[in-house]
N, CA, C and O atoms as a printed pandas DataFrame, in Angstrom:
     atom_number atom_name residue_name chain_id  residue_number  x_coord  y_coord  z_coord
0              1         N          MET        A               1   16.167    0.989  -33.479
1              2        CA          MET        A               1   15.026    1.811  -33.123
2              3         C          MET        A               1   13.824    1.381  -33.967
3              4         O          MET        A               1   13.981    1.040  -35.140
4              5         N          PRO        A               2   12.639    1.394  -33.383
5              6        CA          PRO        A               2   11.443    1.070  -34.161
6              7         C          PRO        A               2   11.233    2.085  -35.283
7              8         O          PRO        A               2   11.655    3.235  -35.169
8              9         N          ALA        A               3   10.594    1.667  -36.345
9             10        CA          ALA        A               3   10.308    2.553  -37.467
10            11         C          ALA        A               3    9.496    3.750  -36.991
11            12         O          ALA        A               3    8.536    3.596  -36.235
12            13         N          GLY        A               4    9.880    4.935  -37.432
13            14        CA          GLY        A               4    9.147    6.148  -37.089
14            15         C          GLY        A               4    9.581    6.816  -35.806
15            16         O          GLY        A               4    9.088    7.898  -35.485
16            17         N          VAL        A               5   10.486    6.210  -35.063
17            18        CA          VAL        A               5   10.959    6.783  -33.804
18            19         C          VAL        A               5   12.263    7.513  -34.066
19            20         O          VAL        A               5   13.169    6.984  -34.711
20            21         N          LYS        A               6   12.347    8.727  -33.560
21            22        CA          LYS        A               6   13.572    9.490  -33.734
22            23         C          LYS        A               6   14.671    8.912  -32.853
23            24         O          LYS        A               6   14.422    8.516  -31.714
24            25         N          LYS        A               7   15.868    8.867  -33.381
25            26        CA          LYS        A               7   17.002    8.362  -32.623
26            27         C          LYS        A               7   17.392    9.377  -31.554
27            28         O          LYS        A               7   17.471   10.575  -31.825
28            29         N          SER        A               8   17.627    8.903  -30.368
29            30        CA          SER        A               8   18.022    9.756  -29.255
30            31         C          SER        A               8   19.465   10.215  -29.414
31            32         O          SER        A               8   20.270    9.567  -30.082
32            33         N          ILE        A               9   19.771   11.332  -28.794
33            34        CA          ILE        A               9   21.153   11.815  -28.780
34            35         C          ILE        A               9   21.960   11.101  -27.703
35            36         O          ILE        A               9   23.181   11.246  -27.641
36            37         N          HIS        A              10   21.283   10.330  -26.852
37            38        CA          HIS        A              10   21.953    9.630  -25.761
38            39         C          HIS        A              10   22.530    8.301  -26.241
39            40         O          HIS        A              10   22.008    7.694  -27.177
40            41         N          PRO        A              11   23.605    7.853  -25.598
41            42        CA          PRO        A              11   24.169    6.547  -25.964
42            43         C          PRO        A              11   23.153    5.427  -25.715
43            44         O          PRO        A              11   22.214    5.583  -24.934
44            45         N          TYR        A              12   23.363    4.299  -26.394
45            46        CA          TYR        A              12   22.439    3.177  -26.263
46            47         C          TYR        A              12   22.296    2.665  -24.838
47            48         O          TYR        A              12   21.235    2.152  -24.483
48            49         N          ASP        A              13   23.329    2.787  -24.011
49            50        CA          ASP        A              13   23.231    2.248  -22.654
50            51         C          ASP        A              13   22.385    3.115  -21.731
51            52         O          ASP        A              13   22.306    2.826  -20.537
52            53         N          TRP        A              14   21.756    4.155  -22.235
53            54        CA          TRP        A              14   20.865    4.973  -21.428
54            55         C          TRP        A              14   19.424    4.478  -21.501
55            56         O          TRP        A              14   18.559    5.030  -20.820
56            57         N          TYR        A              15   19.148    3.479  -22.285
57            58        CA          TYR        A              15   17.790    2.953  -22.409
58            59         C          TYR        A              15   17.545    1.898  -21.338
59            60         O          TYR        A              15   18.468    1.181  -20.950
60            61         N          PRO        A              16   16.299    1.798  -20.855
61            62        CA          PRO        A              16   16.014    0.727  -19.893
62            63         C          PRO        A              16   16.125   -0.634  -20.568
63            64         O          PRO        A              16   15.807   -0.787  -21.747
64            65         N          THR        A              17   16.572   -1.599  -19.815
65            66        CA          THR        A              17   16.647   -2.956  -20.337
66            67         C          THR        A              17   15.985   -3.910  -19.355
67            68         O          THR        A              17   16.082   -3.747  -18.138
68            69         N          PHE        A              18   15.326   -4.885  -19.900
69            70        CA          PHE        A              18   14.693   -5.941  -19.115
70            71         C          PHE        A              18   15.127   -7.236  -19.774
71            72         O          PHE        A              18   14.749   -7.517  -20.911
72            73         N          SER        A              19   15.910   -8.016  -19.072
73            74        CA          SER        A              19   16.550   -9.184  -19.682
74            75         C          SER        A              19   16.149  -10.483  -19.001
75            76         O          SER        A              19   15.933  -10.535  -17.790
76            77         N          PHE        A              20   16.055  -11.523  -19.805
77            78        CA          PHE        A              20   15.906  -12.895  -19.333
78            79         C          PHE        A              20   17.222  -13.589  -19.640
79            80         O          PHE        A              20   17.764  -13.422  -20.733
80            81         N          PHE        A              21   17.742  -14.359  -18.704
81            82        CA          PHE        A              21   18.995  -15.063  -18.967
82            83         C          PHE        A              21   18.962  -16.435  -18.313
83            84         O          PHE        A              21   18.362  -16.633  -17.257
84            85         N          GLY        A              22   19.609  -17.352  -18.958
85            86        CA          GLY        A              22   19.702  -18.705  -18.413
86            87         C          GLY        A              22   20.894  -18.814  -17.475
87            88         O          GLY        A              22   21.973  -18.298  -17.765
88            89         N          ALA        A              23   20.695  -19.482  -16.359
89            90        CA          ALA        A              23   21.762  -19.742  -15.399
90            91         C          ALA        A              23   22.012  -21.252  -15.395
91            92         O          ALA        A              23   21.352  -21.986  -14.659
92            93         N          PRO        A              24   22.964  -21.720  -16.214
93            94        CA          PRO        A              24   23.186  -23.156  -16.362
94            95         C          PRO        A              24   23.503  -23.883  -15.056
95            96         O          PRO        A              24   23.066  -25.016  -14.857
96            97         N          PHE        A              25   24.254  -23.241  -14.172
97            98        CA          PHE        A              25   24.653  -23.915  -12.935
98            99         C          PHE        A              25   23.450  -24.247  -12.056
99           100         O          PHE        A              25   23.373  -25.335  -11.486
100          101         N          THR        A              26   22.502  -23.298  -11.947
101          102        CA          THR        A              26   21.316  -23.527  -11.115
102          103         C          THR        A              26   20.126  -24.020  -11.926
103          104         O          THR        A              26   19.082  -24.361  -11.370
104          105         N          ARG        A              27   20.294  -24.055  -13.255
105          106        CA          ARG        A              27   19.224  -24.481  -14.160
106          107         C          ARG        A              27   17.950  -23.671  -13.950
107          108         O          ARG        A              27   16.843  -24.206  -13.894
108          109         N          THR        A              28   18.148  -22.368  -13.835
109          110        CA          THR        A              28   17.026  -21.461  -13.666
110          111         C          THR        A              28   17.088  -20.372  -14.741
111          112         O          THR        A              28   18.067  -20.239  -15.474
112          113         N          ILE        A              29   16.006  -19.606  -14.800
113          114        CA          ILE        A              29   15.938  -18.454  -15.697
114          115         C          ILE        A              29   15.829  -17.224  -14.812
115          116         O          ILE        A              29   14.921  -17.110  -13.989
116          117         N          GLY        A              30   16.761  -16.314  -14.993
117          118        CA          GLY        A              30   16.775  -15.105  -14.189
118          119         C          GLY        A              30   16.253  -13.916  -14.965
119          120         O          GLY        A              30   16.298  -13.877  -16.194
120          121         N          LEU        A              31   15.756  -12.948  -14.218
121          122        CA          LEU        A              31   15.296  -11.686  -14.806
122          123         C          LEU        A              31   16.156  -10.577  -14.232
123          124         O          LEU        A              31   16.520  -10.604  -13.056
124          125         N          HIS        A              32   16.480   -9.600  -15.068
125          126        CA          HIS        A              32   17.285   -8.478  -14.626
126          127         C          HIS        A              32   16.749   -7.220  -15.283
127          128         O          HIS        A              32   16.462   -7.218  -16.480
128          129         N          GLY        A              33   16.613   -6.162  -14.519
129          130        CA          GLY        A              33   16.158   -4.890  -15.057
130          131         C          GLY        A              33   17.184   -3.810  -14.784
131          132         O          GLY        A              33   17.856   -3.821  -13.752
132          133         N          ARG        A              34   17.299   -2.877  -15.718
133          134        CA          ARG        A              34   18.200   -1.745  -15.528
134          135         C          ARG        A              34   17.487   -0.503  -16.045
135          136         O          ARG        A              34   16.875   -0.509  -17.113
136          137         N          ASN        A              35   17.584    0.568  -15.249
137          138        CA          ASN        A              35   16.898    1.790  -15.653
138          139         C          ASN        A              35   17.651    2.502  -16.767
139          140         O          ASN        A              35   18.735    2.081  -17.171
140          141         N          ALA        A              36   17.066    3.579  -17.252
141          142        CA          ALA        A              36   17.640    4.298  -18.384
142          143         C          ALA        A              36   18.566    5.421  -17.965
143          144         O          ALA        A              36   19.278    5.975  -18.802
144          145         N          ARG        A              37   18.573    5.765  -16.700
145          146        CA          ARG        A              37   19.358    6.918  -16.275
146          147         C          ARG        A              37   20.650    6.471  -15.632
147          148         O          ARG        A              37   20.646    5.786  -14.610
148          149         N          ARG        A              38   21.731    6.856  -16.226
149          150        CA          ARG        A              38   23.050    6.420  -15.800
150          151         C          ARG        A              38   23.336    6.720  -14.329
151          152         O          ARG        A              38   23.916    5.874  -13.649
152          153         N          ASN        A              39   22.961    7.859  -13.825
153          154        CA          ASN        A              39   23.321    8.270  -12.464
154          155         C          ASN        A              39   22.183    8.147  -11.457
155          156         O          ASN        A              39   22.256    8.736  -10.378
156          157         N          SER        A              40   21.155    7.409  -11.778
157          158        CA          SER        A              40   20.026    7.301  -10.857
158          159         C          SER        A              40   20.250    6.176   -9.854
159          160         O          SER        A              40   21.134    5.335  -10.021
160          161         N          GLU        A              41   19.448    6.183   -8.833
161          162        CA          GLU        A              41   19.583    5.196   -7.764
162          163         C          GLU        A              41   18.694    3.982   -8.008
163          164         O          GLU        A              41   17.648    4.065   -8.651
164          165         N          GLY        A              42   19.134    2.885   -7.489
165          166        CA          GLY        A              42   18.296    1.744   -7.252
166          167         C          GLY        A              42   17.718    0.895   -8.345
167          168         O          GLY        A              42   17.838   -0.327   -8.249
168          169         N          ALA        A              43   17.119    1.411   -9.349
169          170        CA          ALA        A              43   16.279    0.611  -10.232
170          171         C          ALA        A              43   17.078   -0.277  -11.181
171          172         O          ALA        A              43   16.797   -0.336  -12.378
172          173         N          SER        A              44   18.055   -0.951  -10.643
173          174        CA          SER        A              44   18.839   -1.881  -11.442
174          175         C          SER        A              44   19.137   -3.101  -10.593
175          176         O          SER        A              44   19.462   -2.988   -9.412
176          177         N          GLY        A              45   19.024   -4.250  -11.201
177          178        CA          GLY        A              45   19.382   -5.451  -10.468
178          179         C          GLY        A              45   18.463   -6.610  -10.745
179          180         O          GLY        A              45   17.564   -6.524  -11.582
180          181         N          PRO        A              46   18.694   -7.700  -10.033
181          182        CA          PRO        A              46   17.893   -8.908  -10.238
182          183         C          PRO        A              46   16.424   -8.653   -9.951
183          184         O          PRO        A              46   16.077   -7.902   -9.038
184          185         N          ARG        A              47   15.573   -9.279  -10.731
185          186        CA          ARG        A              47   14.140   -9.109  -10.568
186          187         C          ARG        A              47   13.438  -10.433  -10.276
187          188         O          ARG        A              47   12.227  -10.454  -10.053
188          189         N          GLY        A              48   14.160  -11.500  -10.273
189          190        CA          GLY        A              48   13.539  -12.780   -9.981
190          191         C          GLY        A              48   14.298  -13.924  -10.612
191          192         O          GLY        A              48   15.098  -13.741  -11.530
192          193         N          GLU        A              49   14.029  -15.098  -10.100
193          194        CA          GLU        A              49   14.638  -16.320  -10.616
194          195         C          GLU        A              49   13.552  -17.383  -10.667
195          196         O          GLU        A              49   12.825  -17.589   -9.695
196          197         N          TYR        A              50   13.449  -18.055  -11.805
197          198        CA          TYR        A              50   12.367  -19.000  -12.026
198          199         C          TYR        A              50   12.899  -20.324  -12.555
199          200         O          TYR        A              50   13.928  -20.379  -13.228
200          201         N          GLU        A              51   12.176  -21.379  -12.236
201          202        CA          GLU        A              51   12.408  -22.668  -12.869
202          203         C          GLU        A              51   11.876  -22.550  -14.299
203          204         O          GLU        A              51   10.900  -21.835  -14.525
204          205         N          PRO        A              52   12.481  -23.222  -15.254
205          206        CA          PRO        A              52   11.981  -23.121  -16.633
206          207         C          PRO        A              52   10.486  -23.420  -16.760
207          208         O          PRO        A              52    9.797  -22.793  -17.565
208          209         N          SER        A              53    9.985  -24.363  -15.978
209          210        CA          SER        A              53    8.559  -24.708  -16.058
210          211         C          SER        A              53    7.650  -23.591  -15.540
211          212         O          SER        A              53    6.452  -23.591  -15.826
212          213         N          GLN        A              54    8.200  -22.646  -14.788
213          214        CA          GLN        A              54    7.410  -21.541  -14.255
214          215         C          GLN        A              54    7.271  -20.384  -15.244
215          216         O          GLN        A              54    6.376  -19.552  -15.093
216          217         N          VAL        A              55    8.128  -20.321  -16.236
217          218        CA          VAL        A              55    8.126  -19.184  -17.165
218          219         C          VAL        A              55    7.081  -19.421  -18.244
219          220         O          VAL        A              55    7.211  -20.309  -19.087
220          221         N          ASN        A              56    6.050  -18.603  -18.188
221          222        CA          ASN        A              56    4.982  -18.671  -19.177
222          223         C          ASN        A              56    4.560  -17.247  -19.524
223          224         O          ASN        A              56    5.121  -16.287  -18.998
224          225         N          GLN        A              57    3.597  -17.112  -20.387
225          226        CA          GLN        A              57    3.162  -15.787  -20.834
226          227         C          GLN        A              57    2.715  -14.920  -19.666
227          228         O          GLN        A              57    3.022  -13.728  -19.641
228          229         N          GLU        A              58    2.007  -15.479  -18.711
229          230        CA          GLU        A              58    1.508  -14.722  -17.564
230          231         C          GLU        A              58    2.661  -14.141  -16.741
231          232         O          GLU        A              58    2.622  -12.970  -16.365
232          233         N          VAL        A              59    3.670  -14.940  -16.464
233          234        CA          VAL        A              59    4.823  -14.485  -15.683
234          235         C          VAL        A              59    5.578  -13.383  -16.432
235          236         O          VAL        A              59    5.939  -12.363  -15.846
236          237         N          VAL        A              60    5.812  -13.593  -17.714
237          238        CA          VAL        A              60    6.536  -12.605  -18.522
238          239         C          VAL        A              60    5.769  -11.282  -18.542
239          240         O          VAL        A              60    6.361  -10.226  -18.321
240          241         N          GLU        A              61    4.474  -11.325  -18.801
241          242        CA          GLU        A              61    3.672  -10.103  -18.844
242          243         C          GLU        A              61    3.650   -9.406  -17.487
243          244         O          GLU        A              61    3.781   -8.183  -17.423
244          245         N          ARG        A              62    3.488  -10.156  -16.411
245          246        CA          ARG        A              62    3.437   -9.559  -15.075
246          247         C          ARG        A              62    4.742   -8.856  -14.736
247          248         O          ARG        A              62    4.731   -7.711  -14.283
248          249         N          GLU        A              63    5.870   -9.534  -14.952
249          250        CA          GLU        A              63    7.167   -8.951  -14.618
250          251         C          GLU        A              63    7.486   -7.750  -15.508
251          252         O          GLU        A              63    8.031   -6.752  -15.036
252          253         N          LEU        A              64    7.152   -7.846  -16.774
253          254        CA          LEU        A              64    7.402   -6.727  -17.681
254          255         C          LEU        A              64    6.552   -5.519  -17.308
255          256         O          LEU        A              64    7.045   -4.391  -17.329
256          257         N          MET        A              65    5.301   -5.732  -16.971
257          258        CA          MET        A              65    4.428   -4.621  -16.590
258          259         C          MET        A              65    4.890   -3.970  -15.289
259          260         O          MET        A              65    4.787   -2.752  -15.148
260          261         N          LYS        A              66    5.396   -4.753  -14.335
261          262        CA          LYS        A              66    5.948   -4.169  -13.107
262          263         C          LYS        A              66    7.142   -3.280  -13.441
263          264         O          LYS        A              66    7.287   -2.191  -12.886
264          265         N          PHE        A              67    7.995   -3.749  -14.347
265          266        CA          PHE        A              67    9.164   -2.987  -14.756
266          267         C          PHE        A              67    8.754   -1.686  -15.453
267          268         O          PHE        A              67    9.310   -0.627  -15.163
268          269         N          VAL        A              68    7.793   -1.760  -16.360
269          270        CA          VAL        A              68    7.318   -0.576  -17.072
270          271         C          VAL        A              68    6.705    0.421  -16.087
271          272         O          VAL        A              68    6.922    1.625  -16.222
272          273         N          ALA        A              69    5.950   -0.054  -15.106
273          274        CA          ALA        A              69    5.358    0.820  -14.106
274          275         C          ALA        A              69    6.431    1.545  -13.293
275          276         O          ALA        A              69    6.276    2.724  -12.975
276          277         N          GLU        A              70    7.505    0.854  -12.960
277          278        CA          GLU        A              70    8.613    1.482  -12.234
278          279         C          GLU        A              70    9.252    2.583  -13.068
279          280         O          GLU        A              70    9.560    3.657  -12.551
280          281         N          ILE        A              71    9.452    2.321  -14.351
281          282        CA          ILE        A              71   10.046    3.319  -15.229
282          283         C          ILE        A              71    9.146    4.547  -15.317
283          284         O          ILE        A              71    9.629    5.680  -15.320
284          285         N          ALA        A              72    7.845    4.318  -15.388
285          286        CA          ALA        A              72    6.893    5.428  -15.503
286          287         C          ALA        A              72    6.904    6.310  -14.263
287          288         O          ALA        A              72    6.546    7.485  -14.341
288          289         N          ASN        A              73    7.308    5.767  -13.122
289          290        CA          ASN        A              73    7.320    6.521  -11.867
290          291         C          ASN        A              73    8.650    7.216  -11.580
291          292         O          ASN        A              73    8.803    7.819  -10.518
292          293         N          TRP        A              74    9.604    7.147  -12.491
293          294        CA          TRP        A              74   10.896    7.803  -12.240
294          295         C          TRP        A              74   10.734    9.279  -12.233
295          296         O          TRP        A              74   11.708   10.005  -12.038
């Protein structure tokens, strides 16, 4: 947890996650998002697949902001 933030009573897997992962077989970088609510619908799954040369600051910021906006609308 960041400094100054109170620890939640909920288990760690209740937090939203936004992950980048390498896919060696396809030589791509995948994005995956998962919402914070265990029993909610939909907001979990693949968010895109990119060639390594496509991943730059602009792409990361755009995808992360889309994910944050989705969380804000829950």
